[in-house]
N, C-alpha and C positions, 0 to 999 in steps of 0.2 A: 295555519293564517297569514290573512293578504298584507303583503309591506304595503307601507304609505307610496303615495307617487313621489313627497318630497324624501322619504327614506331611498327609496330604488334612486333617486336624480345624485343623494348625499354618497350612496356606496360605487357610483359609476364615474362622479368625480375624484374619489377616495382609489380607483382601480387606475384611473386614468392619469392621475397625480402618479400613484408610484410607479406607472408606467415612466413616464418622465424623469422617474428620481434614478431608474437603472440608467436610464439614456444617457443623463449624466453622470451619473458614475463611468458607461462606458468610455466619456469622453475626458476622464479625471475631471471633472467640475463640481465643487462643491460652494452651494448655494444658501442662504439663510432661506427658512420657511418663507419670509414672505416674496423672496424675491424668487421663488420657486415658486408660489401663486402666481404672482406676475406674470412670471414666463408661460407658464400652465397656460393661461387665460390668453397670451396673446400670443400663445402657437398653435391654439386649437381653433384662433379664429383666423390666422394669416392661412392655415391647410384647411379651412372649414369643415374642421370637424365639428367646431361649436354646437350642441343639441344633437348632433349625430345618432340613429339610433344603434350605433354600436361603435359608439365614442373610443372608450376604450379598445378593443381589438382594433378599429381602421388605425389608431398609432401606433399600437405594436405591430399588425403588419405594413406599415408606411416603413419604420424602423428597421425592418427585414429586407425590406425591397432594396437594391443597392442603390437605386436611381433615388427613390426618397431619401433616404438614408444620406446621401449626401445633401439632399436640400433642408433636410433636416438640421443637419450639421452646420451649416453655411445661416442659418435663420438663428442659432443659438451662438454660435460667433462672433454675429452681427449684433445680436443681442445685448451679450456680454461687453463689445467694445464700447455700444450707446450708452451702460450704466458706468463704464469705466470713466468715459469722458463726461457725464452726468455729476459723477461722486468727484470730477478735479474740474469741474468750473464753478468758481465763485457765485455767489448769489448775491445779484447788484444789489444796494444799499445795505448790505452784509459786511460788517469787519471782523 
């Protein structure tokens, strides 16, 4: 039986997200599910992987390559710094 296109896309996103969770584990980073989803989307967009034919394989291959690995690590660290700043900044008008 053939899977629907939506089902295939969902499976690819799940696998790609699982690869990101492995990457975060390798970096000793623990995030909430919404933060993982947000980072996942931003990472795929930043590296031009969103909608790629082999999105999960491309992310995994990039992580195995030392050059790309360094760039992925730098992106994740910058993303974490930005999230930390956003949480620390007061919201104007809220006391």
